[in-house]
gemmi code that builds the backbone of each chain (N, CA, C; Angstrom):
import gemmi

chains = {
    "A": [
        ("MET", (70.272, 149.141, -1.955), (70.296, 148.126, -3.078), (69.255, 148.522, -4.084)),
        ("ASN", (69.732, 148.313, -5.289), (68.643, 148.493, -6.441), (67.598, 147.482, -6.407)),
        ("LYS", (66.299, 147.866, -6.618), (65.354, 146.995, -6.547), (64.565, 147.068, -7.887)),
        ("LEU", (64.214, 146.028, -8.459), (63.541, 146.057, -9.778), (62.291, 145.235, -9.709)),
        ("ALA", (61.159, 145.697, -10.408), (60.006, 144.924, -10.578), (59.809, 144.787, -12.162)),
        ("VAL", (59.283, 143.641, -12.488), (59.000, 143.482, -14.044), (57.609, 143.071, -14.188)),
        ("VAL", (57.063, 143.687, -15.265), (55.581, 143.352, -15.680), (55.764, 142.824, -17.153)),
        ("ILE", (55.226, 141.465, -17.205), (55.269, 140.783, -18.500), (53.795, 140.787, -19.162)),
        ("THR", (53.578, 141.436, -20.213), (52.275, 141.300, -20.907), (52.399, 140.511, -22.299)),
        ("THR", (53.543, 139.889, -22.625), (53.619, 139.225, -23.750), (53.567, 137.605, -23.583)),
        ("PRO", (52.967, 136.924, -24.545), (52.823, 135.476, -24.309), (54.176, 134.722, -24.504)),
        ("PRO", (54.047, 133.357, -24.132), (55.355, 132.617, -24.113), (55.985, 132.440, -25.527)),
        ("TYR", (55.145, 132.545, -26.656), (55.635, 132.277, -27.867), (56.119, 133.657, -28.511)),
        ("SER", (56.189, 134.783, -27.746), (56.637, 136.055, -28.275), (58.090, 136.214, -28.118)),
        ("ASN", (58.796, 136.656, -29.059), (60.116, 136.954, -28.869), (60.528, 138.029, -27.821)),
        ("LEU", (59.407, 138.903, -27.574), (59.690, 139.966, -26.566), (59.813, 139.284, -25.333)),
        ("THR", (59.217, 138.064, -24.963), (59.292, 137.456, -23.718), (60.699, 136.955, -23.543)),
        ("ILE", (61.415, 136.627, -24.582), (62.822, 136.147, -24.572), (63.677, 137.378, -24.138)),
        ("THR", (63.296, 138.512, -24.774), (64.023, 139.712, -24.304), (63.850, 140.040, -22.841)),
        ("ALA", (62.641, 139.835, -22.328), (62.395, 140.007, -20.870), (63.160, 139.017, -20.073)),
        ("LEU", (63.278, 137.852, -20.450), (64.073, 136.863, -19.617), (65.468, 137.124, -19.700)),
        ("ASN", (66.018, 137.492, -20.762), (67.422, 137.938, -20.829), (67.718, 139.246, -19.933)),
        ("TYR", (66.742, 140.112, -19.981), (66.913, 141.346, -19.181), (66.875, 140.970, -17.650)),
        ("ILE", (65.981, 140.070, -17.260), (65.979, 139.735, -15.796), (67.148, 139.026, -15.442)),
        ("GLU", (67.758, 138.130, -16.329), (68.920, 137.402, -15.962), (70.071, 138.398, -15.921)),
        ("ALA", (70.201, 139.206, -16.661), (71.168, 140.296, -16.715), (71.068, 141.062, -15.460)),
        ("ALA", (69.889, 141.458, -14.974), (69.824, 142.225, -13.822), (70.260, 141.377, -12.593)),
        ("LEU", (69.809, 140.198, -12.567), (70.191, 139.397, -11.507), (71.674, 139.096, -11.265)),
        ("SER", (72.349, 139.030, -12.544), (73.849, 138.826, -12.522), (74.488, 140.065, -12.256)),
        ("ALA", (73.911, 141.235, -12.301), (74.421, 142.557, -11.859), (74.150, 142.835, -10.463)),
        ("ASN", (73.558, 141.806, -9.720), (73.188, 142.043, -8.366), (72.133, 142.997, -8.211)),
        ("VAL", (71.262, 143.192, -9.016), (69.927, 143.952, -8.906), (68.977, 142.938, -8.232)),
        ("ALA", (68.347, 143.463, -7.124), (67.346, 142.523, -6.498), (65.971, 142.653, -7.290)),
        ("VAL", (65.537, 141.590, -7.812), (64.310, 141.616, -8.534), (63.283, 141.197, -7.635)),
        ("VAL", (62.306, 142.131, -7.160), (61.351, 141.881, -6.135), (60.198, 141.053, -6.575)),
        ("GLY", (59.972, 141.037, -7.903), (58.945, 140.205, -8.449), (58.616, 140.346, -9.840)),
        ("VAL", (57.978, 139.373, -10.478), (57.571, 139.475, -11.862), (56.109, 139.390, -11.765)),
        ("PHE", (55.399, 140.332, -12.476), (53.893, 140.236, -12.554), (53.573, 139.937, -13.931)),
        ("PHE", (52.639, 138.859, -14.213), (52.115, 138.598, -15.486), (50.803, 139.059, -15.626)),
        ("TYR", (50.570, 139.780, -16.696), (49.324, 140.411, -17.056), (49.002, 140.284, -18.424)),
        ("GLN", (47.680, 140.535, -18.838), (47.263, 140.357, -20.288), (47.706, 138.966, -20.679)),
        ("ASP", (48.162, 138.953, -22.004), (48.691, 137.567, -22.609), (49.809, 137.024, -21.867)),
        ("GLY", (50.557, 137.849, -21.043), (51.565, 137.405, -20.304), (51.319, 136.161, -19.307)),
        ("VAL", (50.053, 136.060, -18.858), (49.684, 135.000, -17.950), (49.887, 133.645, -18.641)),
        ("LEU", (49.874, 133.664, -19.971), (49.953, 132.339, -20.713), (51.354, 131.679, -20.386)),
        ("ASN", (52.328, 132.435, -19.873), (53.617, 131.950, -19.507), (53.459, 130.980, -18.380)),
        ("ALA", (52.379, 131.064, -17.640), (52.297, 130.190, -16.466), (51.598, 128.872, -16.773)),
        ("SER", (51.066, 128.783, -18.040), (50.235, 127.663, -18.306), (51.039, 126.396, -18.504)),
        ("ASN", (50.471, 125.316, -17.809), (51.073, 123.977, -17.865), (50.805, 123.325, -19.297)),
        ("LYS", (49.878, 123.866, -19.956), (49.426, 123.187, -21.219), (49.921, 123.835, -22.452)),
        ("VAL", (50.680, 124.861, -22.273), (51.379, 125.462, -23.466), (52.560, 124.448, -23.857)),
        ("SER", (52.529, 124.069, -25.064), (53.666, 123.233, -25.593), (54.301, 123.834, -26.732)),
        ("ILE", (55.551, 124.223, -26.688), (56.205, 124.928, -27.825), (57.122, 123.838, -28.303)),
        ("THR", (57.287, 123.736, -29.681), (58.123, 122.856, -30.412), (59.489, 122.786, -29.795)),
        ("SER", (60.147, 121.561, -29.672), (61.321, 121.412, -29.037), (62.518, 122.214, -29.652)),
        ("ASP", (62.359, 122.532, -30.868), (63.459, 123.207, -31.486), (63.309, 124.757, -31.445)),
        ("GLU", (62.240, 125.178, -30.711), (62.079, 126.571, -30.537), (62.523, 126.893, -28.972)),
        ("PHE", (62.488, 128.197, -28.736), (62.914, 128.654, -27.328), (61.886, 128.244, -26.325)),
        ("GLN", (62.414, 127.612, -25.225), (61.557, 126.992, -24.242), (61.378, 127.979, -23.115)),
        ("THR", (60.455, 128.934, -23.372), (60.265, 130.073, -22.345), (59.846, 129.620, -21.020)),
        ("VAL", (58.845, 128.674, -20.869), (58.404, 128.198, -19.637), (59.420, 127.659, -18.754)),
        ("SER", (60.337, 126.791, -19.318), (61.287, 126.253, -18.604), (62.378, 127.262, -18.121)),
        ("ARG", (62.408, 128.295, -18.895), (63.429, 129.362, -18.430), (62.843, 130.099, -17.228)),
        ("TRP", (61.593, 130.235, -17.196), (60.863, 130.912, -16.015), (61.027, 130.030, -14.790)),
        ("GLN", (60.892, 128.691, -15.009), (60.986, 127.781, -13.965), (62.307, 127.716, -13.281)),
        ("THR", (63.360, 127.888, -14.269), (64.765, 127.832, -13.760), (65.018, 129.139, -13.059)),
        ("LEU", (64.547, 130.196, -13.476), (64.806, 131.481, -12.643), (64.071, 131.394, -11.396)),
        ("HIS", (62.972, 130.866, -11.258), (62.193, 130.703, -10.034), (63.020, 129.819, -9.064)),
        ("GLN", (63.562, 128.746, -9.609), (64.151, 127.763, -8.760), (65.546, 128.241, -8.337)),
        ("VAL", (66.341, 128.793, -9.184), (67.663, 129.196, -8.804), (67.747, 130.479, -7.929)),
        ("HIS", (66.795, 131.325, -8.302), (66.920, 132.649, -7.706), (65.641, 133.056, -6.606)),
        ("GLN", (64.801, 131.982, -6.473), (63.660, 132.107, -5.685), (62.780, 133.409, -6.168)),
        ("LEU", (62.805, 133.547, -7.500), (62.232, 134.714, -7.983), (60.625, 134.653, -7.973)),
        ("PRO", (59.905, 135.575, -7.212), (58.522, 135.447, -7.223), (57.825, 135.719, -8.557)),
        ("LEU", (57.079, 134.846, -9.061), (56.323, 134.997, -10.294), (54.870, 135.008, -10.081)),
        ("HIS", (54.216, 136.198, -10.272), (52.824, 136.338, -9.890), (51.968, 136.528, -11.113)),
        ("LEU", (50.852, 135.767, -11.232), (50.018, 136.068, -12.354), (48.797, 136.516, -11.899)),
        ("CYS", (48.102, 137.442, -12.737), (46.966, 138.019, -12.452), (45.645, 137.131, -12.522)),
        ("ASN", (45.038, 136.748, -11.477), (44.037, 135.814, -11.503), (42.869, 136.027, -12.620)),
        ("THR", (42.389, 137.280, -12.645), (41.457, 137.534, -13.650), (41.852, 137.402, -15.114)),
        ("ALA", (43.014, 137.835, -15.432), (43.578, 137.651, -16.684), (43.813, 136.236, -16.964)),
        ("GLY", (44.141, 135.464, -16.119), (44.380, 133.938, -16.195), (43.131, 133.224, -16.482)),
        ("GLU", (42.086, 133.537, -15.718), (40.748, 132.922, -15.831), (40.267, 133.091, -17.199)),
        ("LYS", (40.412, 134.317, -17.606), (39.969, 134.726, -18.986), (40.573, 133.892, -20.109)),
        ("ARG", (41.720, 133.408, -19.791), (42.454, 132.644, -20.744), (42.578, 131.197, -20.288)),
        ("GLY", (41.600, 130.739, -19.647), (41.417, 129.298, -19.413), (42.460, 128.774, -18.339)),
        ("LEU", (43.143, 129.572, -17.578), (44.007, 129.146, -16.594), (43.391, 129.079, -15.146)),
        ("SER", (43.266, 127.987, -14.537), (42.750, 127.904, -13.224), (43.418, 127.050, -12.331)),
        ("ASP", (43.579, 127.451, -11.061), (44.437, 126.626, -10.122), (43.629, 125.655, -9.405)),
        ("GLU", (42.404, 125.466, -9.880), (41.533, 124.305, -9.283), (42.253, 123.108, -9.674)),
        ("GLY", (42.260, 122.214, -8.676), (42.880, 120.895, -8.836), (44.329, 120.767, -8.246)),
        ("SER", (44.857, 121.974, -7.888), (46.176, 122.019, -7.363), (46.101, 121.614, -5.879)),
        ("ASP", (44.934, 121.655, -5.129), (44.858, 121.182, -3.887), (44.572, 119.800, -3.785)),
        ("SER", (43.691, 119.263, -4.675), (43.418, 117.901, -4.667), (44.177, 117.018, -5.610)),
        ("GLU", (45.432, 116.803, -5.075), (46.341, 116.006, -5.975), (45.928, 114.490, -5.988)),
        ("SER", (45.846, 114.001, -7.097), (45.498, 112.689, -7.330), (46.613, 111.702, -7.405)),
        ("LYS", (46.501, 110.710, -6.788), (47.678, 109.694, -6.767), (47.536, 108.592, -7.876)),
        ("ILE", (48.609, 108.551, -8.626), (48.807, 107.511, -9.725), (50.067, 106.779, -9.288)),
        ("GLY", (49.837, 105.690, -8.922), (50.985, 104.801, -8.521), (51.644, 105.554, -7.405)),
        ("ASN", (52.976, 105.708, -7.496), (53.663, 106.351, -6.397), (53.806, 107.803, -6.655)),
        ("ASN", (53.306, 108.324, -7.911), (53.474, 109.750, -8.269), (52.227, 110.585, -7.817)),
        ("THR", (52.414, 111.720, -7.428), (51.323, 112.652, -7.234), (51.205, 113.457, -8.520)),
        ("GLU", (50.037, 113.661, -8.978), (49.873, 114.396, -10.212), (49.199, 115.702, -9.807)),
        ("ASN", (49.661, 116.861, -10.308), (48.990, 118.116, -10.094), (48.166, 118.459, -11.290)),
        ("ASN", (46.819, 118.563, -11.052), (45.869, 118.854, -12.096), (45.695, 120.245, -12.479)),
        ("SER", (46.404, 121.176, -11.714), (46.274, 122.668, -12.016), (46.783, 122.930, -13.360)),
        ("ASP", (46.066, 123.941, -13.998), (46.485, 124.448, -15.287), (47.880, 125.213, -15.142)),
        ("ILE", (48.101, 125.580, -13.833), (49.181, 126.571, -13.732), (50.429, 125.893, -13.144)),
        ("ASN", (51.568, 126.236, -13.794), (52.956, 125.739, -13.479), (53.262, 126.054, -11.900)),
        ("SER", (53.710, 125.147, -11.361), (53.981, 125.374, -9.841), (54.998, 126.466, -9.438)),
        ("ALA", (55.783, 126.922, -10.477), (56.664, 128.047, -10.287), (55.916, 129.328, -10.032)),
        ("PHE", (54.598, 129.460, -10.415), (53.961, 130.651, -10.456), (52.837, 130.750, -9.323)),
        ("THR", (52.633, 131.924, -8.858), (51.687, 132.199, -7.735), (50.510, 132.901, -8.349)),
        ("VAL", (49.272, 132.388, -8.136), (48.099, 133.132, -8.487), (47.885, 134.364, -7.543)),
        ("SER", (47.840, 135.568, -8.056), (47.681, 136.729, -7.298), (46.665, 137.696, -8.032)),
        ("GLY", (46.514, 138.795, -7.393), (45.612, 139.856, -7.936), (46.322, 141.039, -8.359)),
        ("LEU", (45.720, 142.112, -8.827), (46.356, 143.256, -9.211), (47.022, 143.947, -7.900)),
        ("GLY", (46.472, 143.646, -6.773), (47.135, 144.194, -5.504), (48.525, 143.871, -5.352)),
        ("GLU", (48.933, 142.718, -5.952), (50.344, 142.299, -5.852), (51.163, 143.226, -6.838)),
        ("LEU", (50.583, 143.675, -7.979), (51.268, 144.666, -8.731), (51.552, 145.922, -7.998)),
        ("VAL", (50.531, 146.389, -7.264), (50.749, 147.564, -6.451), (51.900, 147.351, -5.375)),
        ("GLU", (51.870, 146.180, -4.753), (52.864, 145.795, -3.833), (54.266, 145.866, -4.453)),
        ("ILE", (54.595, 145.099, -5.474), (55.905, 145.043, -6.018), (56.270, 146.393, -6.578)),
        ("THR", (55.296, 147.238, -7.145), (55.712, 148.520, -7.612), (56.179, 149.401, -6.505)),
        ("ASN", (55.557, 149.188, -5.291), (55.961, 150.068, -4.258), (57.288, 149.633, -3.632)),
        ("GLN", (57.578, 148.345, -3.773), (58.862, 147.848, -3.223), (60.102, 148.298, -4.097)),
        ("ALA", (59.853, 148.423, -5.375), (60.989, 148.617, -6.417), (61.194, 150.017, -6.622)),
        ("GLN", (62.445, 150.227, -6.886), (62.763, 151.673, -7.415), (62.380, 151.843, -8.833)),
        ("ARG", (62.316, 150.577, -9.530), (62.099, 150.830, -11.022), (61.204, 149.613, -11.435)),
        ("VAL", (60.195, 149.961, -12.308), (59.341, 149.033, -12.919), (59.497, 148.980, -14.392)),
        ("VAL", (59.803, 147.888, -14.862), (60.002, 147.607, -16.379), (58.902, 146.784, -16.959)),
        ("GLN", (58.268, 147.236, -18.050), (57.191, 146.381, -18.652), (57.621, 145.874, -19.997)),
        ("PHE", (57.291, 144.608, -20.167), (57.463, 144.076, -21.546), (56.230, 143.616, -22.160)),
    ],
    "B": [
        ("MET", (55.422, 170.378, -10.868), (54.484, 169.828, -11.692), (53.878, 168.501, -11.107)),
        ("LYS", (54.844, 167.911, -10.411), (54.430, 166.543, -9.810), (54.143, 166.596, -8.475)),
        ("ASP", (53.053, 165.876, -8.181), (52.503, 165.525, -6.785), (53.183, 164.293, -6.364)),
        ("ASN", (53.789, 164.184, -5.139), (54.501, 163.057, -4.773), (53.440, 161.868, -4.585)),
        ("GLN", (52.280, 162.231, -4.251), (51.238, 161.149, -4.072), (50.967, 160.250, -5.315)),
        ("HIS", (51.179, 160.940, -6.524), (50.883, 160.354, -7.699), (52.210, 159.902, -8.436)),
        ("GLU", (52.558, 158.680, -8.199), (53.929, 158.297, -8.765), (53.851, 157.361, -10.009)),
        ("ILE", (52.458, 156.956, -10.267), (52.415, 155.939, -11.370), (51.475, 156.583, -12.499)),
        ("ALA", (51.970, 156.446, -13.699), (51.292, 156.972, -14.921), (50.871, 155.707, -15.741)),
        ("LEU", (49.562, 155.811, -16.211), (49.222, 154.728, -17.244), (48.995, 155.351, -18.480)),
        ("LEU", (49.716, 154.966, -19.479), (49.689, 155.519, -20.888), (48.768, 154.690, -21.702)),
        ("ASN", (47.769, 155.191, -22.203), (46.734, 154.539, -23.110), (46.943, 154.903, -24.589)),
        ("SER", (47.200, 153.948, -25.412), (47.445, 154.321, -26.760), (46.709, 153.491, -27.828)),
        ("LYS", (45.712, 152.773, -27.219), (44.943, 151.859, -28.119), (43.477, 152.292, -28.232)),
        ("ALA", (42.845, 152.035, -29.275), (41.370, 152.415, -29.460), (40.560, 151.588, -28.574)),
        ("PRO", (39.437, 152.128, -28.030), (38.726, 151.477, -26.872), (38.112, 150.079, -27.193)),
        ("PHE", (37.648, 149.905, -28.380), (36.836, 148.710, -28.540), (37.441, 147.549, -29.402)),
        ("SER", (38.622, 147.740, -29.920), (39.338, 146.827, -30.816), (40.043, 145.786, -29.920)),
        ("SER", (40.446, 146.102, -28.841), (41.151, 145.211, -27.924), (40.664, 145.413, -26.537)),
        ("ASN", (41.119, 144.586, -25.674), (40.869, 144.710, -24.171), (41.830, 145.582, -23.431)),
        ("ALA", (42.667, 146.241, -24.114), (43.862, 147.059, -23.552), (43.325, 148.154, -22.557)),
        ("GLY", (42.364, 148.859, -23.048), (41.853, 150.004, -22.264), (41.248, 149.623, -21.010)),
        ("LYS", (40.457, 148.482, -20.952), (39.844, 147.852, -19.745), (40.863, 147.317, -18.850)),
        ("ASP", (42.013, 146.705, -19.458), (43.072, 146.138, -18.570), (43.778, 147.439, -17.881)),
        ("ALA", (43.888, 148.430, -18.567), (44.542, 149.691, -17.933), (43.642, 150.266, -16.887)),
        ("LEU", (42.324, 150.343, -17.218), (41.333, 150.781, -16.210), (41.369, 149.965, -14.907)),
        ("ASP", (41.437, 148.632, -15.077), (41.454, 147.854, -13.932), (42.618, 148.163, -13.009)),
        ("ILE", (43.807, 148.314, -13.671), (45.032, 148.664, -12.748), (44.845, 150.046, -12.119)),
        ("ALA", (44.298, 150.971, -12.881), (44.051, 152.373, -12.304), (43.133, 152.250, -11.101)),
        ("LEU", (42.111, 151.436, -11.149), (41.225, 151.435, -9.933), (41.867, 150.703, -8.831)),
        ("VAL", (42.670, 149.655, -8.934), (43.208, 148.956, -7.969), (44.302, 149.824, -7.263)),
        ("PHE", (45.178, 150.506, -8.030), (46.068, 151.521, -7.403), (45.408, 152.624, -6.730)),
        ("ALA", (44.131, 153.085, -7.239), (43.425, 154.046, -6.507), (42.915, 153.528, -5.249)),
        ("SER", (42.458, 152.287, -5.230), (41.836, 151.729, -4.119), (42.936, 151.499, -2.945)),
        ("PHE", (44.202, 151.463, -3.329), (45.378, 151.417, -2.347), (45.780, 152.811, -2.099)),
        ("GLU", (45.012, 153.749, -2.288), (45.184, 155.192, -2.103), (46.414, 155.791, -2.834)),
        ("GLN", (46.568, 155.190, -4.032), (47.734, 155.701, -4.862), (47.137, 155.871, -6.237)),
        ("PRO", (46.273, 156.825, -6.382), (45.599, 157.206, -7.640), (46.645, 157.378, -8.689)),
        ("PRO", (46.580, 156.855, -9.827), (47.546, 157.049, -10.815), (47.063, 158.205, -11.766)),
        ("ALA", (48.009, 158.657, -12.624), (47.657, 159.692, -13.594), (47.459, 158.851, -14.898)),
        ("LEU", (46.469, 159.323, -15.639), (46.117, 158.632, -16.997), (46.451, 159.485, -18.115)),
        ("PHE", (47.168, 158.990, -19.105), (47.589, 159.659, -20.301), (47.002, 158.970, -21.464)),
        ("PHE", (46.410, 159.799, -22.353), (45.848, 159.167, -23.543), (46.521, 159.788, -24.812)),
        ("GLN", (46.898, 158.903, -25.667), (47.832, 159.267, -26.757), (47.552, 158.445, -27.975)),
        ("GLY", (47.708, 158.868, -29.276), (47.565, 158.038, -30.457), (46.012, 157.572, -30.506)),
        ("ASP", (45.736, 156.450, -30.855), (44.321, 155.988, -30.939), (43.740, 155.971, -29.603)),
        ("GLY", (44.527, 155.896, -28.493), (44.027, 155.964, -27.094), (43.108, 157.145, -26.912)),
        ("VAL", (43.251, 158.235, -27.604), (42.350, 159.370, -27.342), (40.906, 159.060, -27.554)),
        ("HIS", (40.668, 158.127, -28.367), (39.195, 157.734, -28.647), (38.563, 157.321, -27.367)),
        ("GLN", (39.388, 156.858, -26.422), (38.726, 156.367, -25.191), (37.983, 157.515, -24.394)),
        ("LEU", (38.418, 158.725, -24.632), (37.782, 159.779, -23.983), (36.722, 160.694, -24.660)),
        ("ILE", (36.587, 160.246, -26.048), (35.632, 161.046, -26.824), (34.071, 160.712, -26.525)),
        ("SER", (33.295, 161.712, -26.382), (31.929, 161.417, -25.974), (31.104, 160.791, -27.062)),
        ("ASN", (29.812, 160.484, -26.681), (28.813, 159.918, -27.529), (29.219, 158.636, -28.240)),
        ("GLN", (29.872, 157.824, -27.395), (30.118, 156.394, -28.129), (29.247, 155.369, -27.369)),
        ("ASN", (28.826, 154.376, -28.065), (27.915, 153.309, -27.548), (28.552, 151.895, -27.733)),
        ("ALA", (29.217, 151.396, -26.755), (29.846, 150.108, -26.948), (28.881, 149.047, -27.026)),
        ("ASN", (27.666, 149.302, -26.529), (26.662, 148.247, -26.577), (26.275, 147.822, -28.033)),
        ("LEU", (26.456, 148.684, -28.912), (26.153, 148.442, -30.293), (27.060, 147.443, -30.871)),
        ("LEU", (28.260, 147.274, -30.197), (29.181, 146.210, -30.676), (29.171, 145.044, -29.717)),
        ("SER", (28.050, 145.052, -28.913), (27.867, 143.946, -27.786), (29.072, 143.842, -26.874)),
        ("ILE", (29.749, 145.089, -26.644), (30.944, 145.098, -25.716), (30.382, 145.703, -24.430)),
        ("LYS", (30.888, 145.358, -23.311), (30.587, 145.948, -22.056), (31.250, 147.313, -22.018)),
        ("ASP", (30.399, 148.351, -21.721), (31.021, 149.745, -21.947), (31.772, 150.132, -20.703)),
        ("TYR", (33.034, 149.777, -20.695), (33.925, 150.141, -19.688), (34.174, 151.547, -19.517)),
        ("LEU", (34.017, 152.371, -20.608), (34.149, 153.808, -20.622), (33.276, 154.438, -19.591)),
        ("LYS", (32.156, 153.837, -19.364), (31.197, 154.553, -18.436), (31.878, 154.569, -17.036)),
        ("THR", (32.757, 153.648, -16.732), (33.395, 153.603, -15.425), (34.294, 154.787, -15.166)),
        ("PHE", (34.694, 155.518, -16.295), (35.493, 156.659, -16.239), (34.922, 157.699, -15.315)),
        ("SER", (33.496, 157.724, -15.422), (32.852, 158.784, -14.581), (33.002, 158.598, -13.080)),
        ("ALA", (33.533, 157.432, -12.601), (33.811, 157.070, -11.297), (35.057, 157.560, -10.911)),
        ("PHE", (35.964, 158.251, -11.721), (37.301, 158.702, -11.384), (37.267, 159.593, -10.201)),
        ("GLU", (36.306, 160.502, -10.110), (36.258, 161.333, -8.950), (36.141, 160.710, -7.634)),
        ("PHE", (35.307, 159.698, -7.590), (35.168, 158.936, -6.426), (36.497, 158.250, -5.992)),
        ("TYR", (37.243, 157.787, -7.082), (38.559, 157.107, -6.795), (39.702, 158.086, -6.552)),
        ("ASP", (39.388, 159.322, -6.517), (40.423, 160.419, -6.445), (41.453, 160.386, -7.622)),
        ("ILE", (40.958, 159.941, -8.800), (41.740, 159.911, -9.923), (41.501, 161.309, -10.566)),
        ("GLU", (42.520, 162.243, -10.391), (42.233, 163.677, -10.867), (43.111, 164.029, -12.068)),
        ("GLU", (44.115, 163.282, -12.282), (44.975, 163.748, -13.380), (44.814, 162.927, -14.692)),
        ("VAL", (44.056, 163.516, -15.655), (43.748, 162.985, -16.847), (44.331, 163.810, -18.023)),
        ("PHE", (45.222, 163.363, -18.736), (45.903, 164.091, -19.751), (45.706, 163.568, -21.158)),
        ("ILE", (45.362, 164.424, -22.069), (45.143, 163.867, -23.423), (46.180, 164.715, -24.417)),
        ("CYS", (46.620, 164.095, -25.382), (47.582, 164.691, -26.408), (46.903, 165.339, -27.482)),
        ("GLN", (47.083, 166.633, -27.523), (46.422, 167.552, -28.411), (46.747, 167.145, -29.927)),
        ("THR", (48.029, 166.894, -30.147), (48.409, 166.452, -31.479), (47.636, 165.184, -32.005)),
        ("SER", (47.601, 164.238, -31.190), (46.766, 163.041, -31.497), (45.314, 163.300, -31.788)),
        ("LEU", (44.702, 164.325, -31.054), (43.340, 164.732, -31.282), (43.244, 165.337, -32.710)),
        ("GLU", (44.213, 166.305, -33.065), (44.156, 167.048, -34.282), (44.387, 166.062, -35.504)),
        ("GLU", (45.343, 165.124, -35.339), (45.564, 164.199, -36.364), (44.344, 163.353, -36.775)),
        ("ARG", (43.447, 163.271, -35.784), (42.162, 162.338, -35.974), (40.975, 163.250, -36.126)),
        ("ASN", (41.271, 164.591, -36.264), (40.221, 165.543, -36.482), (39.198, 165.445, -35.489)),
        ("LEU", (39.556, 165.231, -34.190), (38.565, 165.056, -33.074), (38.510, 166.355, -32.222)),
        ("ALA", (37.259, 166.710, -31.875), (37.066, 167.895, -31.130), (37.271, 167.530, -29.658)),
        ("CYS", (37.457, 168.559, -28.825), (37.754, 168.379, -27.305), (36.369, 168.146, -26.654)),
        ("GLN", (35.638, 167.065, -27.023), (34.417, 166.857, -26.393), (34.494, 165.519, -25.667)),
        ("PHE", (34.728, 165.553, -24.424), (35.039, 164.410, -23.651), (33.778, 163.914, -22.807)),
        ("HIS", (33.754, 162.556, -22.513), (32.589, 162.158, -21.765), (32.847, 162.363, -20.221)),
        ("ILE", (33.949, 162.801, -19.820), (34.229, 163.148, -18.399), (34.743, 164.502, -18.259)),
        ("ASP", (34.641, 165.086, -16.993), (35.064, 166.445, -16.825), (36.656, 166.370, -16.435)),
        ("GLY", (37.283, 167.457, -16.397), (38.620, 167.534, -15.878), (39.728, 167.048, -16.784)),
        ("VAL", (39.474, 166.794, -18.062), (40.510, 166.302, -18.959), (41.358, 167.497, -19.291)),
        ("GLN", (42.753, 167.344, -19.082), (43.679, 168.354, -19.563), (44.367, 168.073, -20.942)),
        ("VAL", (44.016, 169.042, -21.915), (44.556, 168.891, -23.179), (46.018, 169.596, -23.049)),
        ("LEU", (46.958, 168.629, -23.465), (48.407, 169.132, -23.542), (49.015, 169.014, -24.926)),
        ("ASN", (49.875, 170.045, -25.329), (50.532, 169.850, -26.430), (51.620, 168.808, -26.348)),
        ("GLN", (52.208, 168.438, -27.460), (53.062, 167.308, -27.420), (54.241, 167.404, -26.449)),
        ("SER", (54.863, 168.540, -26.344), (56.014, 168.598, -25.521), (55.568, 168.720, -24.084)),
        ("ASP", (54.499, 169.344, -23.678), (53.984, 169.386, -22.334), (53.527, 167.892, -21.964)),
        ("PHE", (52.918, 167.255, -22.876), (52.380, 165.938, -22.728), (53.582, 164.973, -22.355)),
        ("SER", (54.747, 165.063, -23.007), (55.832, 164.252, -22.952), (56.535, 164.628, -21.670)),
        ("ALA", (56.633, 165.957, -21.225), (57.373, 166.379, -20.097), (56.537, 165.988, -18.825)),
        ("THR", (55.243, 165.933, -18.849), (54.372, 165.576, -17.792), (54.620, 164.080, -17.540)),
        ("LEU", (54.500, 163.289, -18.624), (54.580, 161.841, -18.572), (55.972, 161.497, -17.848)),
        ("LEU", (57.052, 162.136, -18.342), (58.415, 161.880, -17.825), (58.537, 162.120, -16.395)),
        ("SER", (57.673, 162.866, -15.729), (57.782, 163.326, -14.364), (57.361, 162.252, -13.425)),
        ("TYR", (56.742, 161.198, -14.001), (56.332, 160.133, -13.059), (57.479, 159.134, -12.927)),
        ("ARG", (57.371, 158.461, -11.735), (58.354, 157.373, -11.378), (58.163, 156.148, -12.239)),
        ("THR", (56.875, 155.763, -12.414), (56.652, 154.527, -13.164), (55.577, 154.856, -14.240)),
        ("VAL", (55.895, 154.279, -15.387), (54.880, 154.311, -16.477), (54.565, 152.842, -16.972)),
        ("LEU", (53.322, 152.630, -17.121), (52.832, 151.337, -17.608), (52.068, 151.713, -18.900)),
        ("ARG", (52.249, 151.064, -19.947), (51.512, 151.432, -21.273), (50.708, 150.314, -21.808)),
        ("PHE", (49.556, 150.873, -22.310), (48.490, 149.808, -22.726), (47.880, 150.277, -24.123)),
    ],
}
model = gemmi.Model(1)
for chain_id, residues in chains.items():
    chain = gemmi.Chain(chain_id)
    for i, (resn, *xyz) in enumerate(residues, 1):
        res = gemmi.Residue()
        res.name, res.seqid = resn, gemmi.SeqId(i, " ")
        for name, pos in zip(("N", "CA", "C"), xyz):
            atom = gemmi.Atom()
            atom.name, atom.element = name, gemmi.Element(name[0])
            atom.pos, atom.b_iso = gemmi.Position(*pos), 0.0
            res.add_atom(atom)
        chain.add_residue(res)
    model.add_chain(chain)
structure = gemmi.Structure()
structure.add_model(model)
structure.setup_entities()
């Protein structure tokens, strides 16, 4: 089976990220196994809970979330690149209760996994092809 | 031309100190190398400036990541290629701050790069 890994280096407000999303969706619908997406450089901003894009513009983050939920697509972000850009998963373990709701204080969207560059090596080795955006 | 052990190539095309791209690529190179998969490094366009000697990043208050290039031998990173045309276009001499840099003309540079399974560009 064809296996694909994708590296995202463009931020959520970039049109190139939309191209990447379209590419991944096309690959999945052509039965290509996507072993994982690795977010590096400004790409890590796609994982931010605090990015807010005007509602009449393309909602990149919710598209990543849908891909993760529907296809169980692993979304890894580089820890160092994330911290450099103000993204921390601190608070994700200490969920504070407000009424009946639990609130996640992490900066990072729960669809994403905080990883290191070792994960990039891992998915590169699993895949026949690596495509960078 | 291609060694099976070296399947990943990193293509550097940005000047060393105007962005973090060179350092980002270096970090990837060292991690792949520490997993015993040393990558090949390619320098093209403004990226050739990353190999030119006698630069002092400290004058710009930048951490001099170029110094880490001298550790390539320790990491078994042996394949470092630079584009001759890019050097000529910038009137740069082949004076590099590390040993073992292979200067390739445009067609050899391109053919060598294409022989790798994976290319990441920075």
